[in-house]
NUZAVEX-12533 format. One line per 2 residues: their letters; for each residue x, y negated, z of N, C-alpha, C. Coordinates in steps of 0.1 Angstrom, whole numbers. Last residue first. Layout:
NUZAVEX-12533
a = X Y Z X Y Z X Y Z ~ ... .
This chain:
NUZAVEX-12533
kq = 266 120 -51 259 130 -57 264 143 -46 ~ 267 87 -52 270 99 -49 263 107 -49 .
mg = 284 63 -75 272 65 -68 272 84 -64 ~ 303 47 -89 305 50 -71 292 53 -67 .
nt = 284 42 -113 295 41 -106 298 40 -96 ~ 260 43 -127 262 53 -119 275 53 -112 .
al = 237 19 -139 251 20 -134 250 31 -126 ~ 208 12 -140 215 22 -145 225 26 -143 .
sl = 192 2 -107 202 2 -120 207 14 -125 ~ 177 0 -92 162 0 -107 176 -3 -109 .
gs = 185 3 -65 175 15 -70 170 12 -81 ~ 200 -19 -64 207 -10 -69 197 1 -76 .
tw = 183 -39 -59 183 -35 -73 193 -24 -75 ~ 194 -42 -30 179 -35 -32 177 -31 -46 .
dw = 215 -48 -8 214 -47 -24 202 -36 -29 ~ 207 -71 16 204 -61 11 208 -57 -8 .
ks = 201 -98 8 217 -96 16 216 -82 13 ~ 178 -104 4 184 -111 -2 200 -102 2 .
ia = 165 -96 29 161 -88 19 169 -89 4 ~ 176 -116 48 177 -101 50 176 -93 34 .
tl = 161 -135 39 179 -138 35 182 -122 39 ~ 139 -130 40 143 -131 27 152 -135 26 .
lp = 136 -125 69 133 -113 62 140 -119 53 ~ 146 -155 77 151 -140 83 148 -129 72 .
ep = 125 -171 64 138 -171 56 147 -161 64 ~ 103 -177 77 103 -168 69 117 -163 62 .
fl = 87 -187 107 103 -184 100 103 -173 89 ~ 62 -189 106 74 -202 110 85 -200 106 .
gl = 54 -170 93 45 -181 87 51 -189 94 ~ 65 -146 106 70 -147 93 63 -160 86 .
gi = 54 -150 128 66 -153 130 73 -152 117 ~ 23 -150 126 28 -159 133 45 -164 126 .
tg = 24 -121 118 16 -130 108 20 -142 111 ~ 36 -108 135 46 -104 127 35 -120 116 .
gv = 18 -115 159 31 -119 159 38 -118 149 ~ -3 -104 152 -3 -116 158 9 -122 155 .
gl = 2 -77 151 -3 -81 142 -1 -99 143 ~ 7 -70 177 19 -68 165 17 -81 155 .
li = -18 -78 193 -9 -85 194 5 -85 184 ~ -34 -55 176 -35 -68 171 -25 -79 178 .
vv = -19 -32 189 -18 -31 174 -18 -50 171 ~ -18 -36 219 -11 -38 214 -4 -38 195 .
va = -49 -35 217 -42 -52 217 -30 -48 215 ~ -54 -9 210 -54 -19 202 -50 -32 202 .
vw = -43 4 233 -36 3 218 -40 -5 205 ~ -65 -3 252 -47 -13 252 -40 -9 243 .
pv = -97 -16 238 -82 -2 243 -75 -12 243 ~ -116 -39 246 -107 -32 232 -96 -27 245 .
av = -149 -49 248 -141 -38 252 -133 -38 241 ~ -169 -79 245 -159 -65 240 -149 -59 244 .
ka = -193 -88 271 -176 -87 266 -174 -77 258 ~ -221 -98 266 -214 -87 264 -199 -89 266 .
es = -237 -112 257 -232 -118 268 -223 -105 269 ~ -251 -110 225 -251 -109 234 -244 -111 243 .
cp = -245 -125 195 -256 -109 199 -262 -106 215 ~ -241 -159 209 -242 -144 203 -253 -137 206 .
pr = -249 -180 175 -255 -176 187 -250 -165 190 ~ -224 -195 153 -234 -193 156 -234 -182 174 .
fy = -198 -204 151 -211 -213 150 -222 -209 152 ~ -176 -190 160 -177 -198 164 -194 -209 162 .
mq = -182 -162 142 -177 -167 153 -178 -175 163 ~ -192 -173 116 -203 -164 131 -197 -164 144 .
rv = -177 -187 106 -181 -196 113 -194 -186 118 ~ -155 -168 101 -158 -178 115 -162 -189 117 .
ig = -168 -152 82 -164 -145 94 -166 -154 105 ~ -165 -173 63 -178 -174 67 -180 -160 82 .
fy = -139 -177 56 -144 -186 69 -161 -183 70 ~ -141 -159 41 -129 -153 53 -137 -161 63 .
yy = -156 -167 19 -157 -159 25 -151 -155 35 ~ -145 -194 12 -157 -194 14 -161 -181 24 .
ys = -119 -194 3 -119 -193 20 -128 -194 19 ~ -119 -182 -23 -119 -168 -8 -118 -177 4 .
vi = -112 -203 -37 -128 -193 -33 -128 -185 -24 ~ -88 -209 -34 -99 -216 -26 -110 -212 -25 .
tt = -81 -185 -48 -74 -185 -33 -87 -194 -25 ~ -88 -190 -71 -94 -175 -66 -89 -178 -51 .
li = -69 -216 -79 -87 -216 -79 -96 -206 -69 ~ -44 -205 -79 -53 -208 -67 -63 -213 -63 .
mv = -42 -179 -96 -42 -180 -81 -46 -187 -71 ~ -50 -199 -117 -61 -187 -116 -59 -182 -101 .
aa = -29 -211 -121 -37 -222 -114 -50 -211 -112 ~ -9 -195 -124 -8 -199 -113 -24 -207 -110 .
lw = -20 -192 -155 -20 -178 -141 -15 -179 -130 ~ -17 -209 -162 -27 -209 -160 -30 -199 -152 .
kq = 14 -217 -165 6 -220 -151 -9 -217 -157 ~ 39 -196 -167 26 -192 -168 18 -198 -157 .
ss = 66 -199 -164 57 -210 -175 48 -204 -179 ~ 78 -185 -148 77 -180 -161 72 -188 -170 .
vf = 73 -205 -126 89 -204 -135 90 -199 -143 ~ 48 -202 -121 50 -216 -122 70 -215 -133 .
as = 45 -175 -108 43 -175 -121 42 -190 -128 ~ 65 -180 -87 72 -174 -100 64 -174 -109 .
ti = 49 -192 -72 65 -200 -78 67 -190 -91 ~ 30 -175 -68 25 -184 -74 39 -194 -82 .
ly = 47 -159 -46 41 -154 -59 37 -165 -68 ~ 49 -183 -30 66 -177 -35 63 -167 -49 .
fk = 29 -182 -15 34 -196 -24 49 -189 -35 ~ 18 -162 -9 10 -167 -15 23 -174 -24 .
gf = 36 -159 12 39 -149 9 34 -154 -7 ~ 35 -185 29 44 -180 25 42 -173 7 .
fg = 7 -174 35 9 -188 28 18 -187 23 ~ 6 -151 49 1 -150 37 6 -162 29 .
at = 22 -165 76 30 -153 65 18 -153 54 ~ 11 -194 82 11 -185 81 19 -174 71 .
lp = 14 -220 75 18 -218 91 17 -203 93 ~ -17 -226 55 -5 -229 62 2 -227 76 .
lg = -32 -198 41 -31 -212 45 -20 -215 51 ~ -43 -176 30 -32 -181 24 -29 -197 31 .
al = -63 -158 34 -66 -171 32 -53 -178 21 ~ -46 -142 55 -55 -136 40 -60 -145 32 .
si = -44 -160 76 -37 -160 63 -41 -151 57 ~ -74 -170 83 -64 -177 74 -58 -172 71 .
lf = -74 -141 92 -85 -145 82 -79 -157 75 ~ -58 -142 112 -54 -131 105 -65 -135 90 .
lt = -69 -163 128 -56 -161 122 -53 -152 113 ~ -94 -151 138 -95 -166 129 -82 -163 120 .
ma = -86 -127 152 -95 -129 136 -93 -137 129 ~ -78 -143 177 -70 -137 167 -71 -133 153 .
aa = -98 -155 183 -87 -162 179 -80 -152 171 ~ -112 -135 186 -118 -144 178 -108 -153 178 .
lw = -99 -126 209 -103 -119 201 -110 -126 185 ~ -99 -147 230 -90 -141 227 -92 -135 213 .
ps = -129 -145 237 -124 -157 226 -113 -154 221 ~ -152 -127 237 -142 -125 240 -132 -136 228 .
rr = -175 -143 237 -179 -132 247 -163 -125 246 ~ -171 -169 223 -176 -166 240 -176 -157 245 .
hl = -164 -161 198 -154 -168 208 -161 -169 222 ~ -186 -146 188 -177 -138 198 -166 -143 202 .
ga = -212 -156 179 -208 -156 191 -196 -153 195 ~ -213 -129 156 -221 -138 159 -217 -141 174 .
fa = -201 -107 143 -191 -108 150 -197 -124 158 ~ -222 -88 127 -218 -84 148 -207 -95 150 .
si = -225 -99 106 -231 -109 117 -233 -102 128 ~ -215 -82 89 -205 -97 98 -213 -106 106 .
ee = -214 -49 104 -223 -64 93 -213 -74 98 ~ -213 -27 111 -200 -30 106 -207 -41 99 .
ng = -228 -18 142 -228 -20 128 -219 -26 124 ~ -224 -17 172 -233 -3 168 -235 -8 152 .
re = -209 -35 187 -225 -37 182 -229 -22 178 ~ -188 -25 192 -196 -25 204 -208 -31 201 .
ks = -178 -15 167 -182 -3 174 -190 -11 184 ~ -177 -38 156 -186 -30 150 -188 -21 159 .
vc = -152 -48 174 -167 -52 173 -178 -46 167 ~ -131 -34 168 -135 -32 181 -148 -38 182 .
ei = -133 -27 143 -135 -18 145 -137 -20 156 ~ -121 -54 133 -135 -53 127 -141 -43 135 .
vv = -96 -56 148 -108 -62 153 -120 -60 151 ~ -83 -37 125 -88 -33 145 -99 -40 153 .
fa = -84 -51 105 -94 -42 105 -94 -35 119 ~ -67 -72 110 -79 -75 108 -87 -65 111 .
gl = -43 -60 121 -48 -69 125 -61 -66 122 ~ -39 -52 88 -39 -41 100 -45 -49 110 .
tm = -31 -71 77 -49 -68 73 -50 -56 79 ~ -8 -87 88 -27 -92 87 -36 -85 82 .
fl = 12 -69 79 4 -74 96 -9 -80 99 ~ 8 -59 55 8 -53 63 4 -60 80 .
ya = 11 -87 45 1 -82 42 0 -71 49 ~ 36 -92 49 29 -100 55 14 -94 52 .
vl = 50 -72 33 54 -67 47 41 -81 59 ~ 43 -77 9 40 -67 13 39 -62 28 .
yf = 55 -103 7 42 -104 8 34 -92 14 ~ 82 -95 5 79 -105 16 64 -106 14 .
ll = 82 -79 -24 81 -71 -5 79 -83 1 ~ 75 -104 -37 67 -93 -38 64 -84 -27 .
sp = 100 -115 -36 85 -125 -31 77 -113 -34 ~ 121 -98 -47 119 -98 -33 104 -109 -26 .
fl = 113 -103 -74 104 -95 -69 108 -88 -53 ~ 129 -125 -84 117 -129 -80 109 -116 -73 .
df = 155 -117 -96 153 -117 -78 139 -123 -73 ~ 152 -108 -117 144 -99 -111 144 -105 -93 .
pv = 136 -135 -137 146 -128 -128 142 -121 -122 ~ 111 -136 -162 117 -142 -150 130 -134 -144 .
lg = 101 -121 -187 99 -132 -184 111 -145 -171 ~ 104 -99 -173 112 -99 -184 113 -114 -194 .
vt = 78 -99 -155 90 -92 -153 91 -91 -171 ~ 50 -116 -147 63 -120 -155 74 -114 -154 .
af = 32 -93 -139 32 -100 -153 45 -103 -157 ~ 49 -87 -117 47 -75 -128 49 -83 -142 .
pv = 42 -104 -103 53 -103 -104 61 -90 -117 ~ 12 -102 -99 14 -113 -107 35 -112 -110 .
il = -2 -80 -85 5 -77 -98 13 -85 -106 ~ -3 -88 -59 8 -89 -60 7 -83 -77 .
yg = -27 -108 -68 -14 -116 -64 -6 -107 -63 ~ -42 -85 -68 -43 -91 -86 -29 -101 -81 .
aq = -45 -71 -43 -37 -63 -57 -37 -70 -68 ~ -59 -94 -37 -46 -89 -32 -38 -87 -40 .
av = -85 -86 -48 -79 -97 -50 -63 -96 -44 ~ -87 -57 -34 -85 -58 -49 -78 -70 -49 .
ss = -93 -67 -7 -82 -59 -14 -75 -62 -27 ~ -117 -79 -8 -106 -86 -5 -89 -83 -7 .
ya = -133 -57 -12 -127 -69 -24 -118 -77 -20 ~ -123 -46 18 -125 -39 1 -122 -46 -11 .
ml = -138 -63 32 -121 -66 32 -120 -59 16 ~ -164 -62 24 -157 -76 25 -140 -73 22 .
rk = -168 -36 33 -169 -41 19 -160 -55 16 ~ -162 -43 62 -157 -35 52 -157 -36 43 .
an = -185 -57 67 -175 -64 67 -162 -57 63 ~ -210 -69 47 -207 -55 55 -189 -61 55 .
tq = -221 -84 28 -221 -90 41 -220 -76 52 ~ -205 -103 1 -209 -89 7 -212 -96 25 .
kl = -209 -123 -18 -215 -122 -17 -220 -110 -4 ~ -180 -130 -20 -188 -142 -16 -204 -134 -11 .
ai = -165 -108 -33 -163 -111 -21 -176 -117 -10 ~ -173 -115 -63 -178 -105 -57 -182 -104 -38 .
tn = -147 -133 -62 -162 -140 -66 -173 -130 -59 ~ -126 -119 -56 -131 -130 -51 -144 -130 -53 .
gl = -126 -99 -77 -125 -96 -61 -127 -105 -51 ~ -126 -111 -99 -133 -102 -95 -136 -100 -81 .
im = -106 -127 -98 -115 -136 -99 -124 -124 -96 ~ -80 -110 -92 -82 -120 -82 -99 -126 -86 .
sl = -86 -93 -113 -86 -90 -100 -89 -98 -94 ~ -79 -110 -136 -96 -104 -137 -94 -98 -119 .
aa = -54 -114 -132 -60 -126 -135 -77 -122 -128 ~ -43 -90 -131 -40 -95 -123 -50 -109 -122 .
vi = -52 -85 -160 -52 -72 -147 -53 -82 -138 ~ -39 -102 -176 -51 -103 -178 -57 -93 -166 .
mf = -13 -94 -174 -18 -115 -167 -33 -112 -165 ~ -10 -73 -181 -11 -74 -166 -10 -88 -160 .
lr = -15 -81 -207 -19 -73 -203 -19 -73 -187 ~ 10 -100 -212 0 -104 -211 -13 -98 -204 .
sv = 34 -78 -208 32 -91 -203 18 -100 -202 ~ 25 -64 -231 26 -58 -219 25 -67 -206 .
ve = 23 -82 -256 8 -70 -252 9 -67 -236 ~ 43 -100 -258 28 -104 -262 17 -95 -259 .
mw = 65 -94 -246 62 -105 -239 47 -104 -247 ~ 71 -65 -260 66 -68 -249 60 -77 -242 .
sq = 74 -73 -287 61 -67 -283 56 -64 -271 ~ 98 -77 -287 85 -91 -284 76 -83 -286 .
dg = 120 -67 -263 113 -69 -272 101 -74 -270 ~ 132 -66 -236 136 -76 -245 130 -74 -261 .
ml = 118 -44 -224 116 -58 -217 122 -71 -229 ~ 121 -17 -235 111 -25 -238 111 -44 -239 .
ps = 143 -12 -218 146 -14 -225 133 -18 -235 ~ 129 -1 -193 133 -13 -194 142 -21 -206 .
ya = 113 18 -183 106 10 -197 115 1 -199 ~ 129 32 -165 127 36 -176 119 27 -187 .
il = 136 7 -150 141 20 -153 135 29 -164 ~ 111 -10 -147 121 -13 -146 135 -5 -149 .
li = 88 8 -143 91 -3 -155 102 -7 -154 ~ 91 24 -126 93 29 -137 94 21 -147 .
ri = 97 9 -100 109 16 -106 105 26 -119 ~ 72 -8 -100 81 -15 -101 92 -3 -106 .
if = 56 21 -92 55 13 -109 69 -1 -110 ~ 68 28 -69 67 34 -83 66 24 -94 .
al = 56 4 -53 71 11 -53 73 14 -66 ~ 24 6 -59 30 -5 -63 47 -5 -63 .
aa = 20 32 -46 17 31 -56 27 19 -64 ~ 30 22 -20 35 34 -22 32 34 -39 .
tk = 11 2 -12 24 -2 -13 29 8 -20 ~ -13 15 -17 -12 8 -23 4 4 -26 .
sv = -12 31 7 -11 41 -4 -11 32 -10 ~ -9 13 32 -1 26 31 4 31 13 .
ia = -29 -4 30 -16 -3 32 -10 3 24 ~ -56 6 21 -55 -9 17 -39 -9 19 .
lf = -56 31 33 -51 32 20 -52 20 16 ~ -54 22 59 -42 31 52 -40 31 40 .
aa = -80 7 67 -65 6 63 -56 12 63 ~ -94 34 55 -96 19 52 -85 11 57 .
ip = -85 49 83 -84 53 68 -85 41 56 ~ -95 33 106 -81 32 103 -74 39 87 .
ts = -125 29 94 -116 18 95 -97 21 94 ~ -134 61 78 -137 56 91 -122 41 90 .
ag = -154 54 44 -137 61 58 -144 53 71 ~ -172 42 37 -177 53 42 -163 58 51 .
qy = -160 13 30 -169 11 37 -176 33 42 ~ -140 23 11 -136 18 19 -147 17 36 .
vd = -156 34 -4 -149 44 4 -142 35 12 ~ -169 14 -21 -176 28 -10 -164 32 -6 .
pa = -148 -2 -30 -162 -8 -15 -170 7 -12 ~ -132 8 -44 -129 10 -34 -139 7 -25 .
wt = -147 21 -73 -144 30 -61 -143 26 -46 ~ -135 2 -89 -152 3 -84 -153 11 -76 .
hf = -114 -8 -98 -112 -13 -83 -130 -6 -80 ~ -104 -15 -126 -100 2 -123 -105 0 -106 .
pa = -96 -37 -144 -117 -33 -140 -114 -14 -133 ~ -89 -48 -106 -98 -51 -117 -91 -40 -131 .
va = -69 -20 -91 -69 -38 -92 -82 -36 -105 ~ -63 0 -72 -75 -6 -71 -74 -23 -77 .
ik = -40 16 -70 -37 0 -64 -53 -3 -58 ~ -51 38 -84 -44 40 -73 -43 25 -62 .
fg = -62 26 -112 -70 30 -99 -65 30 -87 ~ -34 19 -122 -46 6 -114 -55 14 -109 .
fg = -21 41 -124 -14 33 -112 -29 24 -107 ~ -40 46 -146 -36 56 -138 -35 50 -124 .
vm = -31 25 -165 -45 31 -162 -47 34 -150 ~ -5 31 -165 -9 21 -156 -22 21 -158 .
ml = -7 56 -183 4 58 -168 -2 47 -159 ~ -14 41 -207 -20 55 -200 -19 57 -187 .
fl = 7 25 -215 -5 21 -212 -11 33 -200 ~ 27 40 -219 29 29 -202 16 28 -202 .
sl = 26 54 -238 21 61 -226 26 49 -216 ~ 20 33 -258 10 40 -255 8 48 -241 .
yi = 51 26 -259 35 16 -252 23 26 -254 ~ 59 47 -273 62 43 -264 55 34 -255 .
yl = 41 46 -301 38 59 -287 47 56 -272 ~ 53 27 -309 43 23 -305 36 37 -296 .
sg = 78 31 -311 78 24 -308 64 23 -299 ~ 73 53 -338 82 61 -317 76 48 -309 .
qg = 70 40 -355 58 48 -346 61 51 -337 ~ 95 15 -356 85 22 -364 73 26 -354 .
sl = 117 15 -327 112 14 -340 107 18 -340 ~ 131 21 -300 125 14 -301 124 11 -316 .
ge = 152 46 -293 135 49 -302 126 38 -305 ~ 167 46 -277 171 46 -290 159 47 -304 .
af = 155 35 -254 167 27 -261 165 29 -276 ~ 149 59 -246 138 47 -252 145 35 -261 .
rq = 169 77 -238 159 77 -251 156 67 -257 ~ 173 59 -214 183 60 -224 178 61 -240 .
ni = 149 63 -200 155 52 -205 167 50 -215 ~ 150 88 -196 144 87 -205 146 73 -207 .
ef = 174 92 -181 174 99 -195 166 90 -200 ~ 158 78 -157 176 73 -169 174 78 -179 .
ln = 140 96 -152 137 82 -156 153 73 -162 ~ 136 128 -163 146 119 -154 143 106 -156 .
ts = 122 142 -182 115 140 -169 125 124 -163 ~ 127 148 -220 131 147 -200 121 143 -197 .
gt = 122 148 -239 124 159 -238 132 157 -224 ~ 111 126 -252 125 121 -250 127 134 -244 .
mg = 83 125 -262 91 118 -266 108 119 -268 ~ 72 146 -243 72 143 -258 87 138 -269 .
yv = 73 129 -221 78 138 -219 83 148 -234 ~ 59 111 -222 69 101 -227 79 119 -228 .
fs = 33 121 -233 38 116 -238 52 111 -236 ~ 30 129 -206 32 138 -218 38 135 -228 .
mg = 23 109 -191 37 121 -187 42 124 -195 ~ -3 103 -198 8 92 -202 21 102 -201 .
yl = -12 125 -183 -14 124 -199 -2 114 -206 ~ -12 116 -159 -7 129 -167 -3 129 -182 .
if = -23 92 -156 -8 97 -154 -1 105 -162 ~ -55 104 -162 -47 96 -175 -30 97 -170 .
as = -57 123 -140 -55 126 -159 -52 117 -166 ~ -55 105 -121 -39 115 -123 -41 125 -133 .
sv = -79 94 -124 -63 87 -123 -55 93 -127 ~ -95 116 -121 -92 112 -137 -83 100 -135 .
gg = -92 121 -96 -88 131 -103 -88 126 -114 ~ -107 98 -84 -86 101 -82 -83 110 -89 .
lv = -129 100 -92 -117 88 -100 -105 92 -92 ~ -132 125 -76 -137 123 -91 -126 110 -97 .
vy = -126 112 -51 -122 126 -56 -118 125 -71 ~ -143 95 -41 -129 91 -44 -118 104 -53 .
kw = -168 104 -46 -167 92 -52 -149 92 -57 ~ -163 121 -18 -168 126 -33 -162 118 -45 .
aa = -158 97 -1 -144 111 -3 -151 119 -15 ~ -191 88 -3 -176 83 -3 -160 90 -11 .
en = -202 112 8 -200 105 -9 -190 94 -13 ~ -190 113 36 -192 125 20 -195 117 7 .
pq = -195 90 44 -180 95 42 -184 107 30 ~ -228 89 44 -216 81 42 -200 85 36 .
vr = -234 109 60 -235 112 49 -225 104 41 ~ -215 136 86 -220 117 81 -221 122 66 .
ek = -202 150 88 -214 154 94 -224 141 91 ~ -172 147 80 -181 155 72 -197 155 72 .
ri = -151 130 86 -161 134 91 -174 138 82 ~ -132 134 64 -133 141 73 -145 142 83 .
gv = -135 118 42 -140 126 43 -142 136 55 ~ -106 104 41 -119 96 35 -128 105 41 .
li = -88 133 42 -90 120 55 -104 111 54 ~ -93 140 18 -100 153 32 -100 141 42 .
ys = -79 119 2 -96 125 1 -98 133 11 ~ -54 119 15 -60 107 13 -78 115 15 .
sl = -45 142 9 -43 141 21 -56 130 22 ~ -42 139 -24 -50 150 -15 -55 151 -1 .
sl = -23 117 -24 -37 117 -28 -49 129 -20 ~ 0 127 -17 -11 115 -10 -19 116 -14 .
le = 1 149 -32 2 150 -16 -4 138 -10 ~ 5 133 -56 -7 144 -51 -9 147 -39 .
lg = 24 119 -59 12 112 -57 2 123 -54 ~ 47 136 -54 46 129 -45 30 125 -43 .
vf = 43 152 -76 44 160 -67 37 151 -51 ~ 48 129 -95 33 137 -95 33 142 -83 .
lt = 75 125 -90 65 115 -86 52 121 -85 ~ 88 148 -100 89 145 -80 79 138 -84 .
il = 82 143 -126 77 156 -116 75 152 -106 ~ 96 120 -130 85 121 -131 77 132 -123 .
da = 121 108 -109 119 120 -121 101 119 -121 ~ 134 99 -87 134 94 -104 135 100 -113 .
ss = 112 85 -63 112 94 -70 124 88 -81 ~ 106 70 -34 120 79 -37 122 83 -54 .
vm = 81 66 -34 90 56 -40 106 58 -35 ~ 74 96 -32 68 85 -43 77 70 -47 .
vm = 78 105 -12 81 110 -21 79 101 -29 ~ 66 88 8 77 86 8 85 94 -4 .
gg = 36 94 2 41 80 -2 56 81 1 ~ 40 123 7 38 117 -1 42 106 -7 .
ll = 37 114 40 51 120 31 48 117 19 ~ 17 105 44 27 93 44 41 103 39 .
at = -1 124 43 -3 118 34 9 106 32 ~ 13 137 65 15 147 47 10 139 38 .
ll = 5 122 80 15 127 82 21 132 69 ~ -27 125 81 -19 115 78 -4 114 76 .
ly = -25 155 87 -32 149 74 -28 135 67 ~ -24 154 116 -11 158 108 -15 158 89 .
yy = -46 140 124 -33 132 127 -24 140 118 ~ -65 158 114 -67 143 113 -55 137 111 .
eg = -62 180 132 -62 178 118 -61 166 110 ~ -67 172 155 -57 174 156 -52 173 139 .
er = -99 161 148 -86 151 152 -72 158 154 ~ -118 180 149 -106 179 137 -100 165 141 .
tk = -143 182 162 -131 193 165 -118 188 156 ~ -145 148 163 -155 157 167 -142 168 168 .
we = -139 121 160 -135 131 152 -139 147 153 ~ -151 108 177 -149 100 163 -145 115 151 .
ee = -157 117 198 -165 118 191 -166 119 178 ~ -135 107 208 -126 118 203 -143 122 199 .
gq = -126 73 203 -130 84 210 -130 99 205 ~ -93 53 191 -113 63 192 -116 74 197 .
ml = -79 42 197 -84 37 200 -98 45 202 ~ -58 61 177 -58 64 190 -66 59 203 .
sf = -56 46 155 -67 58 155 -70 65 168 ~ -37 27 157 -54 22 155 -66 32 159 .
lf = -17 40 159 -23 31 170 -37 33 173 ~ -16 48 129 -20 59 143 -20 52 161 .
vg = -15 28 116 -28 36 118 -31 43 127 ~ 12 20 124 -3 10 133 -16 16 130 .
at = 26 38 115 25 38 129 15 29 131 ~ 21 36 87 15 43 93 12 46 109 .
ga = 33 10 85 20 8 83 14 21 86 ~ 58 13 91 54 8 101 39 6 99 .
ll = 62 31 71 67 39 80 58 30 93 ~ 62 17 44 48 27 46 54 33 65 .
ie = 82 -2 47 67 -6 52 59 7 49 ~ 104 18 47 103 10 64 84 8 61 .
kf = 101 26 22 101 35 32 93 30 47 ~ 111 1 13 98 4 8 91 18 22 .
ml = 134 3 18 130 -5 23 112 -5 21 ~ 140 26 7 142 27 21 139 15 28 .
sf = 145 19 -26 134 30 -15 135 29 -5 ~ 163 1 -25 152 -2 -29 136 8 -19 .
sd = 186 14 -17 183 5 -6 167 -1 -8 ~ 179 53 -21 186 40 -22 181 22 -14 .
ir = 178 77 -30 179 69 -19 189 61 -19 ~ 160 99 -50 170 93 -48 170 79 -36 .
yt = 156 130 -67 151 121 -53 165 112 -57 ~ 164 141 -91 155 139 -91 142 130 -83 .
da = 190 154 -94 187 137 -98 175 133 -102 ~ 190 177 -83 192 178 -98 193 158 -101 .
li = 190 166 -56 180 179 -60 182 175 -79 ~ 201 130 -52 199 143 -52 190 152 -61 .
qy = 221 104 -54 207 109 -57 210 123 -60 ~ 223 74 -37 229 88 -28 213 95 -40 .
pk = 241 39 -38 230 49 -39 233 64 -42 ~ 261 37 -5 257 35 -15 246 46 -20 .
hg = 245 24 27 255 31 23 251 31 5 ~ 228 1 36 245 0 33 251 9 28 .
fs = 204 18 55 210 8 51 227 2 49 ~ 204 38 77 206 43 63 211 35 50 .
va = 190 31 99 207 33 100 211 39 88 ~ 158 29 90 167 15 92 184 24 93 .
vc = 159 58 89 156 49 76 166 36 80 ~ 155 66 114 163 73 103 170 63 93 .
fg = 138 51 124 147 51 128 160 56 124 ~ 117 61 109 114 54 109 129 45 116 .
av = 116 85 120 118 85 110 122 72 106 ~ 104 77 150 120 85 146 127 86 134 .
av = 78 70 143 91 62 152 105 68 147 ~ 68 94 138 69 86 125 81 76 130 .
av = 68 111 157 75 112 145 78 104 135 ~ 56 97 178 67 97 182 79 104 166 .
lg = 30 99 163 36 86 163 54 82 166 ~ 29 125 167 25 123 156 33 109 152 .
lw = 26 127 191 32 128 187 40 126 176 ~ -1 110 201 15 104 200 29 114 200 .
gi = -14 133 185 -12 119 180 -4 113 183 ~ -19 152 208 -11 156 192 -5 140 182 .
wk = -30 141 226 -16 138 221 -6 144 212 ~ -57 146 218 -50 130 215 -36 131 214 .
rs = -66 166 215 -57 166 207 -52 153 205 ~ -82 187 248 -80 172 236 -67 173 229 .
ts = -97 216 238 -85 209 244 -86 196 237 ~ -117 232 231 -121 222 242 -111 215 244 .
ek = -103 252 215 -111 238 209 -116 231 220 ~ -73 259 224 -85 264 224 -93 244 217 .
ll = -42 259 201 -48 253 207 -65 257 210 ~ -30 268 174 -30 278 187 -43 272 199 .
ld = -36 249 157 -42 259 155 -45 266 165 ~ -21 225 168 -35 225 166 -38 236 165 .
ii = 6 238 161 1 237 175 -16 233 174 ~ 6 239 138 8 255 141 0 252 157 .
sl = 6 207 132 -6 218 128 -1 237 136 ~ 24 204 144 15 198 151 5 208 138 .
la = 49 214 120 43 218 139 30 221 146 ~ 41 201 101 41 222 103 39 221 116 .
aa = 49 175 107 33 177 103 31 194 103 ~ 76 177 114 64 173 124 50 175 124 .
sv = 83 185 93 86 190 106 75 192 113 ~ 79 161 76 76 172 76 73 183 86 .
iv = 94 141 93 79 140 89 74 156 82 ~ 120 145 92 115 145 103 97 147 105 .
we = 125 149 65 126 161 71 120 161 85 ~ 123 125 58 113 135 52 115 145 60 .
pa = 146 110 68 134 108 75 121 118 73 ~ 167 128 61 164 128 78 151 125 77 .
mv = 182 131 37 169 133 36 162 136 54 ~ 205 127 43 202 117 34 187 116 34 .
rl = 215 151 53 208 140 61 209 128 55 ~ 224 171 39 207 173 41 204 157 51 .
df = 245 160 12 243 160 27 229 159 27 ~ 242 187 -11 246 171 -11 239 174 5 .
dl = 245 214 -21 251 209 -27 252 190 -23 ~ 225 230 -16 239 232 -3 248 223 -11 .
li = 204 233 -31 202 230 -18 215 223 -10 ~ 216 242 -55 214 227 -57 211 222 -40 .
qe = 226 267 -45 236 259 -54 229 244 -51 ~ 201 279 -47 208 278 -33 217 267 -38 .
m = 195 276 -74 186 267 -65 195 268 -51 .
């Protein structure tokens, strides 16, 4: 064990060391402080740790892939790009959380902040995993931290109910994933993704092929829960509504991104030998297409009836997950270079979703409820806040000159390129349906009399998050090429390549 730890450059894991050290240090500090002492500064220290980790990730680009810990952990451009999204999303959630008053967390504010760090660490482990065991460790670290964060306001009924549902369904999803992994290990005798790839390439015949597909199906059912795609989305509305708004944003952005990253890695490494098989085209691709279409249809249609803003965003998240699944549905039918469209949409989704949740929190706190009717007359009370929310909503709806438009455009293009025009048609039609409920909030803001004349109080940290969201949404909408060019320059496919020539260990 000592030899394994000393056999690699510890600096390649600098982002993870920063986060785990900060989480451990802040937990100790929280225990030593008096109960009456404010924990707000613990949140600021956590935010600094996230920023330092983001810097460490940024300076790591351009290096060759590096595998450590007996080839179970892989640092490459693919994992680094997803880590930047996770860190950026968590930084936004930290800023978002710092606008909350101490009454929101009671005596658990310090615990809240370092649990955010442990959840982030779990996501970072997931996106760098090259082994099924490492994956499950990261997945459970993310999941267990998220369960506690959802129910951290334990004196309230709704968070307790949401946390209970999340724990039960999360446990079920983990069981499916483990069951699928057990089939993989039984067939290959290995948990390493690259070794699994080689074993699968040798066993694609007869009954062996059937069990390979069964293992993939079981794991995808489990990950379907994690990213909240239909028909595995039933937990999302209750959990989003019961959790605090920053945690709902964390689940929508960080947790979803981590799960999507590993699905890409496990499909394009462990199961890549299946992609040339006719059964892949006839079964797996079609199943992904059906899940994507079902998520878009159910998410957008059920959202039409929602009156609670956070439940509406939950169903919107289900629909957005359907759009994000489209590249998985077309894998094997189109070149790998279509996956940058997924990454672009994740970045756009980060800005517009985080910004929308912050505005929802500001308005709901001022009105004392989370109903859509709380937005009535917002343009008269806080015109700039109404304008920002309008921008986020039209971006989520995919209207031109916003980041969401180009994100959906690239995803729809991938469906056309793969000759799945019916899937592209579903994307377009469900996007049109989404206009109704997104513009329902806009209608409240601009065409309904205000509930009161009081101006909505917006803390300065919330202003910072909203401005960052506005800047990212407009910037990527007007100038999408710089990000796409940067993604193309990065050798992100090195994280999905079986070639080990020149790989450092």
